[in-house]
N, CA, C, O and CB atoms as a CASP TS submission, in Angstrom:
PFRMAT TS
TARGET T0000
AUTHOR 0000-0000-0000
METHOD Language model
MODEL 1
PARENT N/A
ATOM      1  N   MET     1       0.840  -1.175  -0.004  1.00  0.00           N
ATOM      2  CA  MET     1      -0.002   0.001  -0.003  1.00  0.00           C
ATOM      3  C   MET     1       0.886   1.247  -0.005  1.00  0.00           C
ATOM      4  O   MET     1       1.920   1.287   0.662  1.00  0.00           O
ATOM      5  CB  MET     1      -0.960  -0.004   1.218  1.00  0.00           C
ATOM      6  N   GLY     2       0.476   2.236  -0.746  1.00  0.00           N
ATOM      7  CA  GLY     2       1.241   3.469  -0.740  1.00  0.00           C
ATOM      8  C   GLY     2       1.535   3.981  -2.139  1.00  0.00           C
ATOM      9  O   GLY     2       0.794   3.728  -3.089  1.00  0.00           O
ATOM     10  N   GLU     3       2.618   4.694  -2.235  1.00  0.00           N
ATOM     11  CA  GLU     3       3.054   5.292  -3.495  1.00  0.00           C
ATOM     12  C   GLU     3       4.227   4.493  -4.063  1.00  0.00           C
ATOM     13  O   GLU     3       4.920   3.794  -3.324  1.00  0.00           O
ATOM     14  CB  GLU     3       3.452   6.780  -3.291  1.00  0.00           C
ATOM     15  N   PRO     4       4.451   4.597  -5.374  1.00  0.00           N
ATOM     16  CA  PRO     4       5.618   3.938  -5.958  1.00  0.00           C
ATOM     17  C   PRO     4       6.910   4.469  -5.341  1.00  0.00           C
ATOM     18  O   PRO     4       6.973   5.613  -4.892  1.00  0.00           O
ATOM     19  CB  PRO     4       5.639   4.136  -7.481  1.00  0.00           C
ATOM     20  N   THR     5       7.922   3.632  -5.325  1.00  0.00           N
ATOM     21  CA  THR     5       9.225   4.053  -4.801  1.00  0.00           C
ATOM     22  C   THR     5       9.822   5.151  -5.692  1.00  0.00           C
ATOM     23  O   THR     5       9.502   5.249  -6.877  1.00  0.00           O
ATOM     24  CB  THR     5      10.197   2.840  -4.707  1.00  0.00           C
ATOM     25  N   GLY     6      10.678   5.956  -5.111  1.00  0.00           N
ATOM     26  CA  GLY     6      11.282   7.059  -5.853  1.00  0.00           C
ATOM     27  C   GLY     6      12.487   6.661  -6.668  1.00  0.00           C
ATOM     28  O   GLY     6      12.899   7.399  -7.563  1.00  0.00           O
ATOM     29  N   ASN     7      13.063   5.505  -6.376  1.00  0.00           N
ATOM     30  CA  ASN     7      14.271   5.060  -7.076  1.00  0.00           C
ATOM     31  C   ASN     7      14.108   3.621  -7.528  1.00  0.00           C
ATOM     32  O   ASN     7      13.226   2.900  -7.062  1.00  0.00           O
ATOM     33  CB  ASN     7      15.516   5.201  -6.173  1.00  0.00           C
ATOM     34  N   ALA     8      14.957   3.227  -8.423  1.00  0.00           N
ATOM     35  CA  ALA     8      14.960   1.855  -8.900  1.00  0.00           C
ATOM     36  C   ALA     8      15.417   0.917  -7.779  1.00  0.00           C
ATOM     37  O   ALA     8      16.321   1.267  -7.021  1.00  0.00           O
ATOM     38  CB  ALA     8      15.872   1.712 -10.140  1.00  0.00           C
ATOM     39  N   PRO     9      14.817  -0.251  -7.663  1.00  0.00           N
ATOM     40  CA  PRO     9      15.227  -1.180  -6.611  1.00  0.00           C
ATOM     41  C   PRO     9      16.563  -1.837  -6.905  1.00  0.00           C
ATOM     42  O   PRO     9      17.271  -2.217  -5.972  1.00  0.00           O
ATOM     43  CB  PRO     9      14.176  -2.242  -6.421  1.00  0.00           C
ATOM     44  N   ASN    10      16.929  -1.983  -8.164  1.00  0.00           N
ATOM     45  CA  ASN    10      18.224  -2.524  -8.522  1.00  0.00           C
ATOM     46  C   ASN    10      19.211  -1.365  -8.621  1.00  0.00           C
ATOM     47  O   ASN    10      18.947  -0.385  -9.319  1.00  0.00           O
ATOM     48  CB  ASN    10      18.154  -3.327  -9.857  1.00  0.00           C
ATOM     49  N   HIS    11      20.334  -1.468  -7.935  1.00  0.00           N
ATOM     50  CA  HIS    11      21.251  -0.335  -7.907  1.00  0.00           C
ATOM     51  C   HIS    11      22.683  -0.802  -7.592  1.00  0.00           C
ATOM     52  O   HIS    11      22.918  -1.956  -7.231  1.00  0.00           O
ATOM     53  CB  HIS    11      20.782   0.706  -6.867  1.00  0.00           C
ATOM     54  N   PHE    12      23.611   0.120  -7.740  1.00  0.00           N
ATOM     55  CA  PHE    12      25.000  -0.132  -7.368  1.00  0.00           C
ATOM     56  C   PHE    12      25.277   0.515  -6.029  1.00  0.00           C
ATOM     57  O   PHE    12      24.727   1.574  -5.725  1.00  0.00           O
ATOM     58  CB  PHE    12      25.976   0.400  -8.445  1.00  0.00           C
ATOM     59  N   GLY    13      26.120  -0.106  -5.227  1.00  0.00           N
ATOM     60  CA  GLY    13      26.444   0.447  -3.921  1.00  0.00           C
ATOM     61  C   GLY    13      27.737  -0.142  -3.412  1.00  0.00           C
ATOM     62  O   GLY    13      28.641  -0.450  -4.189  1.00  0.00           O
ATOM     63  N   GLU    14      27.827  -0.301  -2.077  1.00  0.00           N
ATOM     64  CA  GLU    14      29.042  -0.823  -1.430  1.00  0.00           C
ATOM     65  C   GLU    14      30.241   0.019  -1.878  1.00  0.00           C
ATOM     66  O   GLU    14      31.152  -0.463  -2.550  1.00  0.00           O
ATOM     67  CB  GLU    14      29.266  -2.343  -1.781  1.00  0.00           C
ATOM     68  N   ILE    15      30.205   1.278  -1.486  1.00  0.00           N
ATOM     69  CA  ILE    15      31.207   2.248  -1.921  1.00  0.00           C
ATOM     70  C   ILE    15      32.581   1.939  -1.336  1.00  0.00           C
ATOM     71  O   ILE    15      32.725   1.722  -0.133  1.00  0.00           O
ATOM     72  CB  ILE    15      30.781   3.656  -1.526  1.00  0.00           C
ATOM     73  N   LYS    16      33.563   1.924  -2.187  1.00  0.00           N
ATOM     74  CA  LYS    16      34.966   1.754  -1.790  1.00  0.00           C
ATOM     75  C   LYS    16      35.698   3.067  -2.048  1.00  0.00           C
ATOM     76  O   LYS    16      35.460   3.724  -3.062  1.00  0.00           O
ATOM     77  CB  LYS    16      35.645   0.569  -2.570  1.00  0.00           C
ATOM     78  N   THR    17      36.570   3.442  -1.151  1.00  0.00           N
ATOM     79  CA  THR    17      37.337   4.665  -1.288  1.00  0.00           C
ATOM     80  C   THR    17      38.810   4.339  -1.427  1.00  0.00           C
ATOM     81  O   THR    17      39.332   3.494  -0.699  1.00  0.00           O
ATOM     82  CB  THR    17      37.101   5.592  -0.096  1.00  0.00           C
ATOM     83  N   PHE    18      39.482   4.998  -2.348  1.00  0.00           N
ATOM     84  CA  PHE    18      40.928   4.827  -2.473  1.00  0.00           C
ATOM     85  C   PHE    18      41.542   6.162  -2.898  1.00  0.00           C
ATOM     86  O   PHE    18      40.841   7.059  -3.366  1.00  0.00           O
ATOM     87  CB  PHE    18      41.277   3.695  -3.500  1.00  0.00           C
ATOM     88  N   THR    19      42.832   6.276  -2.732  1.00  0.00           N
ATOM     89  CA  THR    19      43.549   7.500  -3.085  1.00  0.00           C
ATOM     90  C   THR    19      44.397   7.252  -4.323  1.00  0.00           C
ATOM     91  O   THR    19      45.154   6.284  -4.397  1.00  0.00           O
ATOM     92  CB  THR    19      44.433   7.986  -1.908  1.00  0.00           C
ATOM     93  N   LEU    20      44.252   8.143  -5.288  1.00  0.00           N
ATOM     94  CA  LEU    20      45.073   8.033  -6.494  1.00  0.00           C
ATOM     95  C   LEU    20      46.528   8.318  -6.114  1.00  0.00           C
ATOM     96  O   LEU    20      46.796   9.291  -5.409  1.00  0.00           O
ATOM     97  CB  LEU    20      44.576   9.020  -7.615  1.00  0.00           C
ATOM     98  N   PRO    21      47.468   7.488  -6.568  1.00  0.00           N
ATOM     99  CA  PRO    21      48.828   7.563  -6.072  1.00  0.00           C
ATOM    100  C   PRO    21      49.600   8.854  -6.406  1.00  0.00           C
ATOM    101  O   PRO    21      50.361   9.347  -5.573  1.00  0.00           O
ATOM    102  CB  PRO    21      49.571   6.420  -6.599  1.00  0.00           C
ATOM    103  N   ASN    22      49.415   9.391  -7.587  1.00  0.00           N
ATOM    104  CA  ASN    22      50.203  10.586  -7.955  1.00  0.00           C
ATOM    105  C   ASN    22      49.572  11.886  -7.472  1.00  0.00           C
ATOM    106  O   ASN    22      50.268  12.771  -6.975  1.00  0.00           O
ATOM    107  CB  ASN    22      50.377  10.648  -9.461  1.00  0.00           C
ATOM    108  N   SER    23      48.252  12.002  -7.618  1.00  0.00           N
ATOM    109  CA  SER    23      47.602  13.271  -7.255  1.00  0.00           C
ATOM    110  C   SER    23      47.117  13.286  -5.801  1.00  0.00           C
ATOM    111  O   SER    23      46.794  14.349  -5.270  1.00  0.00           O
ATOM    112  CB  SER    23      46.423  13.535  -8.188  1.00  0.00           C
ATOM    113  N   GLN    24      47.065  12.140  -5.168  1.00  0.00           N
ATOM    114  CA  GLN    24      46.562  12.020  -3.785  1.00  0.00           C
ATOM    115  C   GLN    24      45.095  12.414  -3.664  1.00  0.00           C
ATOM    116  O   GLN    24      44.624  12.750  -2.577  1.00  0.00           O
ATOM    117  CB  GLN    24      47.396  12.886  -2.846  1.00  0.00           C
ATOM    118  N   ILE    25      44.380  12.373  -4.770  1.00  0.00           N
ATOM    119  CA  ILE    25      42.941  12.674  -4.750  1.00  0.00           C
ATOM    120  C   ILE    25      42.201  11.429  -4.278  1.00  0.00           C
ATOM    121  O   ILE    25      42.456  10.321  -4.750  1.00  0.00           O
ATOM    122  CB  ILE    25      42.426  13.131  -6.166  1.00  0.00           C
ATOM    123  N   ASN    26      41.271  11.633  -3.327  1.00  0.00           N
ATOM    124  CA  ASN    26      40.431  10.512  -2.879  1.00  0.00           C
ATOM    125  C   ASN    26      39.355  10.248  -3.941  1.00  0.00           C
ATOM    126  O   ASN    26      38.777  11.173  -4.511  1.00  0.00           O
ATOM    127  CB  ASN    26      39.774  10.819  -1.477  1.00  0.00           C
ATOM    128  N   TYR    27      39.111   8.974  -4.183  1.00  0.00           N
ATOM    129  CA  TYR    27      38.175   8.562  -5.224  1.00  0.00           C
ATOM    130  C   TYR    27      37.229   7.527  -4.621  1.00  0.00           C
ATOM    131  O   TYR    27      37.665   6.661  -3.863  1.00  0.00           O
ATOM    132  CB  TYR    27      38.927   7.984  -6.478  1.00  0.00           C
ATOM    133  N   ARG    28      35.935   7.606  -4.949  1.00  0.00           N
ATOM    134  CA  ARG    28      34.946   6.657  -4.468  1.00  0.00           C
ATOM    135  C   ARG    28      34.314   5.960  -5.648  1.00  0.00           C
ATOM    136  O   ARG    28      34.037   6.592  -6.667  1.00  0.00           O
ATOM    137  CB  ARG    28      33.877   7.351  -3.608  1.00  0.00           C
ATOM    138  N   VAL    29      34.079   4.660  -5.528  1.00  0.00           N
ATOM    139  CA  VAL    29      33.489   3.899  -6.620  1.00  0.00           C
ATOM    140  C   VAL    29      32.601   2.801  -6.027  1.00  0.00           C
ATOM    141  O   VAL    29      32.913   2.210  -4.993  1.00  0.00           O
ATOM    142  CB  VAL    29      34.597   3.291  -7.546  1.00  0.00           C
ATOM    143  N   SER    30      31.469   2.548  -6.727  1.00  0.00           N
ATOM    144  CA  SER    30      30.591   1.451  -6.337  1.00  0.00           C
ATOM    145  C   SER    30      31.269   0.127  -6.669  1.00  0.00           C
ATOM    146  O   SER    30      31.849  -0.038  -7.742  1.00  0.00           O
ATOM    147  CB  SER    30      29.211   1.559  -7.047  1.00  0.00           C
ATOM    148  N   SER    31      31.187  -0.801  -5.741  1.00  0.00           N
ATOM    149  CA  SER    31      31.883  -2.073  -5.964  1.00  0.00           C
ATOM    150  C   SER    31      30.950  -3.277  -6.015  1.00  0.00           C
ATOM    151  O   SER    31      31.405  -4.411  -6.162  1.00  0.00           O
ATOM    152  CB  SER    31      32.902  -2.286  -4.884  1.00  0.00           C
ATOM    153  N   MET    32      29.646  -3.035  -5.893  1.00  0.00           N
ATOM    154  CA  MET    32      28.719  -4.171  -5.886  1.00  0.00           C
ATOM    155  C   MET    32      27.379  -3.766  -6.482  1.00  0.00           C
ATOM    156  O   MET    32      26.893  -2.659  -6.252  1.00  0.00           O
ATOM    157  CB  MET    32      28.525  -4.708  -4.453  1.00  0.00           C
ATOM    158  N   ALA    33      26.789  -4.672  -7.248  1.00  0.00           N
ATOM    159  CA  ALA    33      25.441  -4.461  -7.781  1.00  0.00           C
ATOM    160  C   ALA    33      24.446  -5.173  -6.901  1.00  0.00           C
ATOM    161  O   ALA    33      24.623  -6.352  -6.594  1.00  0.00           O
ATOM    162  CB  ALA    33      25.326  -4.956  -9.241  1.00  0.00           C
ATOM    163  N   PHE    34      23.391  -4.474  -6.483  1.00  0.00           N
ATOM    164  CA  PHE    34      22.324  -5.051  -5.675  1.00  0.00           C
ATOM    165  C   PHE    34      21.119  -5.275  -6.551  1.00  0.00           C
ATOM    166  O   PHE    34      20.597  -4.327  -7.137  1.00  0.00           O
ATOM    167  CB  PHE    34      21.970  -4.146  -4.477  1.00  0.00           C
ATOM    168  N   THR    35      20.662  -6.516  -6.655  1.00  0.00           N
ATOM    169  CA  THR    35      19.521  -6.870  -7.467  1.00  0.00           C
ATOM    170  C   THR    35      18.408  -7.317  -6.542  1.00  0.00           C
ATOM    171  O   THR    35      18.508  -8.366  -5.905  1.00  0.00           O
ATOM    172  CB  THR    35      19.878  -7.971  -8.497  1.00  0.00           C
ATOM    173  N   MET    36      17.340  -6.523  -6.464  1.00  0.00           N
ATOM    174  CA  MET    36      16.248  -6.809  -5.554  1.00  0.00           C
ATOM    175  C   MET    36      15.084  -7.531  -6.226  1.00  0.00           C
ATOM    176  O   MET    36      14.306  -8.201  -5.547  1.00  0.00           O
ATOM    177  CB  MET    36      15.762  -5.537  -4.940  1.00  0.00           C
ATOM    178  N   LEU    37      14.951  -7.409  -7.542  1.00  0.00           N
ATOM    179  CA  LEU    37      13.777  -7.954  -8.228  1.00  0.00           C
ATOM    180  C   LEU    37      14.150  -9.003  -9.267  1.00  0.00           C
ATOM    181  O   LEU    37      13.857  -8.828 -10.450  1.00  0.00           O
ATOM    182  CB  LEU    37      12.998  -6.838  -8.892  1.00  0.00           C
ATOM    183  N   ASN    38      14.784 -10.080  -8.849  1.00  0.00           N
ATOM    184  CA  ASN    38      15.072 -11.220  -9.734  1.00  0.00           C
ATOM    185  C   ASN    38      15.594 -10.822 -11.107  1.00  0.00           C
ATOM    186  O   ASN    38      15.189 -11.386 -12.124  1.00  0.00           O
ATOM    187  CB  ASN    38      13.836 -12.044  -9.909  1.00  0.00           C
ATOM    188  N   GLY    39      16.484  -9.859 -11.128  1.00  0.00           N
ATOM    189  CA  GLY    39      17.118  -9.461 -12.380  1.00  0.00           C
ATOM    190  C   GLY    39      16.293  -8.528 -13.231  1.00  0.00           C
ATOM    191  O   GLY    39      16.778  -8.062 -14.262  1.00  0.00           O
ATOM    192  N   GLU    40      15.052  -8.231 -12.840  1.00  0.00           N
ATOM    193  CA  GLU    40      14.241  -7.302 -13.628  1.00  0.00           C
ATOM    194  C   GLU    40      14.830  -5.908 -13.497  1.00  0.00           C
ATOM    195  O   GLU    40      15.306  -5.527 -12.427  1.00  0.00           O
ATOM    196  CB  GLU    40      12.751  -7.319 -13.169  1.00  0.00           C
ATOM    197  N   ASP    41      14.798  -5.158 -14.569  1.00  0.00           N
ATOM    198  CA  ASP    41      15.320  -3.794 -14.541  1.00  0.00           C
ATOM    199  C   ASP    41      14.175  -2.820 -14.541  1.00  0.00           C
ATOM    200  O   ASP    41      13.832  -2.269 -15.587  1.00  0.00           O
ATOM    201  CB  ASP    41      16.251  -3.527 -15.732  1.00  0.00           C
ATOM    202  N   LYS    42      13.571  -2.593 -13.387  1.00  0.00           N
ATOM    203  CA  LYS    42      12.437  -1.686 -13.272  1.00  0.00           C
ATOM    204  C   LYS    42      12.891  -0.339 -12.725  1.00  0.00           C
ATOM    205  O   LYS    42      13.903  -0.250 -12.031  1.00  0.00           O
ATOM    206  CB  LYS    42      11.350  -2.290 -12.371  1.00  0.00           C
ATOM    207  N   ASP    43      12.144   0.697 -13.040  1.00  0.00           N
ATOM    208  CA  ASP    43      12.448   2.037 -12.537  1.00  0.00           C
ATOM    209  C   ASP    43      11.890   2.267 -11.133  1.00  0.00           C
ATOM    210  O   ASP    43      12.343   3.157 -10.413  1.00  0.00           O
ATOM    211  CB  ASP    43      11.892   3.086 -13.487  1.00  0.00           C
ATOM    212  N   THR    44      10.904   1.457 -10.754  1.00  0.00           N
ATOM    213  CA  THR    44      10.222   1.672  -9.476  1.00  0.00           C
ATOM    214  C   THR    44       9.570   0.383  -9.014  1.00  0.00           C
ATOM    215  O   THR    44       9.425  -0.560  -9.792  1.00  0.00           O
ATOM    216  CB  THR    44       9.170   2.793  -9.593  1.00  0.00           C
ATOM    217  N   ILE    45       9.176   0.340  -7.753  1.00  0.00           N
ATOM    218  CA  ILE    45       8.325  -0.735  -7.240  1.00  0.00           C
ATOM    219  C   ILE    45       6.971  -0.093  -7.003  1.00  0.00           C
ATOM    220  O   ILE    45       6.859   0.899  -6.282  1.00  0.00           O
ATOM    221  CB  ILE    45       8.914  -1.405  -5.909  1.00  0.00           C
ATOM    222  N   THR    46       5.942  -0.665  -7.617  1.00  0.00           N
ATOM    223  CA  THR    46       4.579  -0.131  -7.500  1.00  0.00           C
ATOM    224  C   THR    46       3.790  -1.028  -6.550  1.00  0.00           C
ATOM    225  O   THR    46       3.725  -2.242  -6.747  1.00  0.00           O
ATOM    226  CB  THR    46       3.875  -0.044  -8.904  1.00  0.00           C
ATOM    227  N   PRO    47       3.190  -0.431  -5.519  1.00  0.00           N
ATOM    228  CA  PRO    47       2.423  -1.236  -4.573  1.00  0.00           C
ATOM    229  C   PRO    47       1.159  -1.807  -5.189  1.00  0.00           C
ATOM    230  O   PRO    47       0.646  -1.271  -6.171  1.00  0.00           O
ATOM    231  CB  PRO    47       2.068  -0.412  -3.364  1.00  0.00           C
ATOM    232  N   ASP    48       0.653  -2.891  -4.617  1.00  0.00           N
ATOM    233  CA  ASP    48      -0.598  -3.521  -5.116  1.00  0.00           C
ATOM    234  C   ASP    48      -1.784  -2.592  -4.927  1.00  0.00           C
ATOM    235  O   ASP    48      -2.683  -2.556  -5.767  1.00  0.00           O
ATOM    236  CB  ASP    48      -0.868  -4.864  -4.389  1.00  0.00           C
ATOM    237  N   ILE    49      -1.795  -1.840  -3.834  1.00  0.00           N
ATOM    238  CA  ILE    49      -2.892  -0.924  -3.533  1.00  0.00           C
ATOM    239  C   ILE    49      -2.286   0.494  -3.502  1.00  0.00           C
ATOM    240  O   ILE    49      -1.627   0.868  -2.532  1.00  0.00           O
ATOM    241  CB  ILE    49      -3.612  -1.296  -2.149  1.00  0.00           C
ATOM    242  N   PRO    50      -2.514   1.280  -4.574  1.00  0.00           N
ATOM    243  CA  PRO    50      -1.921   2.626  -4.608  1.00  0.00           C
ATOM    244  C   PRO    50      -2.670   3.595  -3.686  1.00  0.00           C
ATOM    245  O   PRO    50      -3.899   3.652  -3.715  1.00  0.00           O
ATOM    246  CB  PRO    50      -1.919   3.170  -6.048  1.00  0.00           C
ATOM    247  N   LEU    51      -1.957   4.329  -2.898  1.00  0.00           N
ATOM    248  CA  LEU    51      -2.491   5.378  -2.046  1.00  0.00           C
ATOM    249  C   LEU    51      -1.618   6.612  -2.216  1.00  0.00           C
ATOM    250  O   LEU    51      -0.393   6.522  -2.139  1.00  0.00           O
ATOM    251  CB  LEU    51      -2.551   4.927  -0.553  1.00  0.00           C
ATOM    252  N   SER    52      -2.236   7.754  -2.446  1.00  0.00           N
ATOM    253  CA  SER    52      -1.486   8.986  -2.606  1.00  0.00           C
ATOM    254  C   SER    52      -1.571   9.835  -1.350  1.00  0.00           C
ATOM    255  O   SER    52      -2.608   9.894  -0.689  1.00  0.00           O
ATOM    256  CB  SER    52      -1.993   9.767  -3.808  1.00  0.00           C
ATOM    257  N   TYR    53      -0.483  10.480  -1.038  1.00  0.00           N
ATOM    258  CA  TYR    53      -0.411  11.386   0.098  1.00  0.00           C
ATOM    259  C   TYR    53      -0.115  12.788  -0.425  1.00  0.00           C
ATOM    260  O   TYR    53       0.690  12.959  -1.341  1.00  0.00           O
ATOM    261  CB  TYR    53       0.676  10.924   1.123  1.00  0.00           C
ATOM    262  N   SER    54      -0.764  13.780   0.156  1.00  0.00           N
ATOM    263  CA  SER    54      -0.531  15.160  -0.286  1.00  0.00           C
ATOM    264  C   SER    54      -0.280  16.044   0.933  1.00  0.00           C
ATOM    265  O   SER    54      -0.451  15.620   2.076  1.00  0.00           O
ATOM    266  CB  SER    54      -1.742  15.697  -1.115  1.00  0.00           C
ATOM    267  N   ARG    55       0.119  17.252   0.665  1.00  0.00           N
ATOM    268  CA  ARG    55       0.320  18.223   1.724  1.00  0.00           C
ATOM    269  C   ARG    55      -0.991  18.475   2.448  1.00  0.00           C
ATOM    270  O   ARG    55      -0.996  18.667   3.664  1.00  0.00           O
ATOM    271  CB  ARG    55       0.889  19.531   1.162  1.00  0.00           C
ATOM    272  N   GLN    56      -2.102  18.478   1.723  1.00  0.00           N
ATOM    273  CA  GLN    56      -3.417  18.709   2.326  1.00  0.00           C
ATOM    274  C   GLN    56      -3.768  17.609   3.342  1.00  0.00           C
ATOM    275  O   GLN    56      -4.400  17.891   4.360  1.00  0.00           O
ATOM    276  CB  GLN    56      -4.497  18.779   1.229  1.00  0.00           C
ATOM    277  N   HIS    57      -3.370  16.383   3.075  1.00  0.00           N
ATOM    278  CA  HIS    57      -3.577  15.299   4.055  1.00  0.00           C
ATOM    279  C   HIS    57      -2.896  15.653   5.375  1.00  0.00           C
ATOM    280  O   HIS    57      -3.481  15.503   6.447  1.00  0.00           O
ATOM    281  CB  HIS    57      -3.027  13.943   3.510  1.00  0.00           C
ATOM    282  N   ILE    58      -1.671  16.117   5.283  1.00  0.00           N
ATOM    283  CA  ILE    58      -0.908  16.450   6.485  1.00  0.00           C
ATOM    284  C   ILE    58      -1.552  17.635   7.212  1.00  0.00           C
ATOM    285  O   ILE    58      -1.717  17.601   8.431  1.00  0.00           O
ATOM    286  CB  ILE    58       0.564  16.773   6.123  1.00  0.00           C
ATOM    287  N   VAL    59      -1.909  18.666   6.474  1.00  0.00           N
ATOM    288  CA  VAL    59      -2.523  19.866   7.070  1.00  0.00           C
ATOM    289  C   VAL    59      -3.823  19.494   7.797  1.00  0.00           C
ATOM    290  O   VAL    59      -4.097  19.995   8.888  1.00  0.00           O
ATOM    291  CB  VAL    59      -2.805  20.939   5.973  1.00  0.00           C
ATOM    292  N   ASN    60      -4.614  18.618   7.185  1.00  0.00           N
ATOM    293  CA  ASN    60      -5.913  18.225   7.755  1.00  0.00           C
ATOM    294  C   ASN    60      -5.807  17.055   8.745  1.00  0.00           C
ATOM    295  O   ASN    60      -6.814  16.653   9.328  1.00  0.00           O
ATOM    296  CB  ASN    60      -6.871  17.849   6.634  1.00  0.00           C
ATOM    297  N   GLY    61      -4.608  16.509   8.940  1.00  0.00           N
ATOM    298  CA  GLY    61      -4.447  15.383   9.869  1.00  0.00           C
ATOM    299  C   GLY    61      -5.117  14.124   9.361  1.00  0.00           C
ATOM    300  O   GLY    61      -5.624  13.329  10.153  1.00  0.00           O
ATOM    301  N   VAL    62      -5.126  13.932   8.056  1.00  0.00           N
ATOM    302  CA  VAL    62      -5.766  12.764   7.434  1.00  0.00           C
ATOM    303  C   VAL    62      -4.700  11.756   7.013  1.00  0.00           C
ATOM    304  O   VAL    62      -3.687  12.121   6.416  1.00  0.00           O
ATOM    305  CB  VAL    62      -6.627  13.188   6.207  1.00  0.00           C
ATOM    306  N   ASP    63      -4.940  10.485   7.331  1.00  0.00           N
ATOM    307  CA  ASP    63      -4.028   9.421   6.897  1.00  0.00           C
ATOM    308  C   ASP    63      -4.756   8.542   5.898  1.00  0.00           C
ATOM    309  O   ASP    63      -5.632   7.774   6.294  1.00  0.00           O
ATOM    310  CB  ASP    63      -3.513   8.578   8.108  1.00  0.00           C
ATOM    311  N   PRO    64      -4.420   8.627   4.598  1.00  0.00           N
ATOM    312  CA  PRO    64      -5.105   7.831   3.583  1.00  0.00           C
ATOM    313  C   PRO    64      -5.055   6.332   3.865  1.00  0.00           C
ATOM    314  O   PRO    64      -6.001   5.621   3.526  1.00  0.00           O
ATOM    315  CB  PRO    64      -4.504   8.107   2.233  1.00  0.00           C
ATOM    316  N   LEU    65      -3.996   5.839   4.465  1.00  0.00           N
ATOM    317  CA  LEU    65      -3.898   4.419   4.770  1.00  0.00           C
ATOM    318  C   LEU    65      -4.955   4.026   5.798  1.00  0.00           C
ATOM    319  O   LEU    65      -5.640   3.020   5.618  1.00  0.00           O
ATOM    320  CB  LEU    65      -2.489   4.072   5.286  1.00  0.00           C
ATOM    321  N   MET    66      -5.100   4.802   6.873  1.00  0.00           N
ATOM    322  CA  MET    66      -6.100   4.499   7.889  1.00  0.00           C
ATOM    323  C   MET    66      -7.494   4.621   7.314  1.00  0.00           C
ATOM    324  O   MET    66      -8.369   3.827   7.659  1.00  0.00           O
ATOM    325  CB  MET    66      -5.944   5.423   9.094  1.00  0.00           C
ATOM    326  N   GLU    67      -7.726   5.591   6.447  1.00  0.00           N
ATOM    327  CA  GLU    67      -9.046   5.720   5.796  1.00  0.00           C
ATOM    328  C   GLU    67      -9.354   4.509   4.946  1.00  0.00           C
ATOM    329  O   GLU    67     -10.489   4.032   4.946  1.00  0.00           O
ATOM    330  CB  GLU    67      -9.106   6.986   4.932  1.00  0.00           C
ATOM    331  N   TRP    68      -8.359   3.991   4.211  1.00  0.00           N
ATOM    332  CA  TRP    68      -8.565   2.815   3.370  1.00  0.00           C
ATOM    333  C   TRP    68      -8.917   1.617   4.246  1.00  0.00           C
ATOM    334  O   TRP    68      -9.816   0.846   3.911  1.00  0.00           O
ATOM    335  CB  TRP    68      -7.305   2.517   2.517  1.00  0.00           C
ATOM    336  N   ILE    69      -8.215   1.458   5.360  1.00  0.00           N
ATOM    337  CA  ILE    69      -8.479   0.341   6.264  1.00  0.00           C
ATOM    338  C   ILE    69      -9.894   0.441   6.821  1.00  0.00           C
ATOM    339  O   ILE    69     -10.605  -0.562   6.871  1.00  0.00           O
ATOM    340  CB  ILE    69      -7.449   0.312   7.414  1.00  0.00           C
ATOM    341  N   GLU    70     -10.317   1.636   7.240  1.00  0.00           N
ATOM    342  CA  GLU    70     -11.665   1.814   7.761  1.00  0.00           C
ATOM    343  C   GLU    70     -12.710   1.566   6.703  1.00  0.00           C
ATOM    344  O   GLU    70     -13.739   0.952   6.987  1.00  0.00           O
ATOM    345  CB  GLU    70     -11.832   3.197   8.326  1.00  0.00           C
ATOM    346  N   ASP    71     -12.471   2.033   5.468  1.00  0.00           N
ATOM    347  CA  ASP    71     -13.434   1.820   4.371  1.00  0.00           C
ATOM    348  C   ASP    71     -13.596   0.350   3.995  1.00  0.00           C
ATOM    349  O   ASP    71     -14.646  -0.057   3.498  1.00  0.00           O
ATOM    350  CB  ASP    71     -12.999   2.602   3.147  1.00  0.00           C
ATOM    351  N   HIS    72     -12.562  -0.437   4.232  1.00  0.00           N
ATOM    352  CA  HIS    72     -12.582  -1.856   3.854  1.00  0.00           C
ATOM    353  C   HIS    72     -12.823  -2.773   5.054  1.00  0.00           C
ATOM    354  O   HIS    72     -12.741  -3.996   4.938  1.00  0.00           O
ATOM    355  CB  HIS    72     -11.267  -2.232   3.179  1.00  0.00           C
ATOM    356  N   ASP    73     -13.118  -2.179   6.192  1.00  0.00           N
ATOM    357  CA  ASP    73     -13.473  -2.904   7.398  1.00  0.00           C
ATOM    358  C   ASP    73     -12.439  -3.993   7.737  1.00  0.00           C
ATOM    359  O   ASP    73     -12.793  -5.141   8.007  1.00  0.00           O
ATOM    360  CB  ASP    73     -14.855  -3.523   7.238  1.00  0.00           C
ATOM    361  N   ILE    74     -11.173  -3.610   7.716  1.00  0.00           N
ATOM    362  CA  ILE    74     -10.085  -4.544   8.041  1.00  0.00           C
ATOM    363  C   ILE    74      -9.788  -4.477   9.512  1.00  0.00           C
ATOM    364  O   ILE    74      -9.597  -3.394  10.065  1.00  0.00           O
ATOM    365  CB  ILE    74      -8.814  -4.235   7.226  1.00  0.00           C
ATOM    366  N   LYS    75      -9.745  -5.628  10.153  1.00  0.00           N
ATOM    367  CA  LYS    75      -9.489  -5.696  11.591  1.00  0.00           C
ATOM    368  C   LYS    75      -8.315  -6.583  11.889  1.00  0.00           C
ATOM    369  O   LYS    75      -7.953  -6.758  13.053  1.00  0.00           O
ATOM    370  CB  LYS    75     -10.710  -6.194  12.333  1.00  0.00           C
TER
END
């Protein structure tokens, strides 16, 4: 439930830092690929039940998730 993720689930990470020998400049590089979705190359993860949140929800103290639960009589 919720909104789609803002980033792709598959990404590079595990940052390694090293210093270039002549210039002494520190350099960072990703050293590992993280695959979260069985090799699929998706831009986002979309929830099964989409719910949008807005500034107005916050201002009015409204939680769309709680409203959905109440509307569907989930206990």
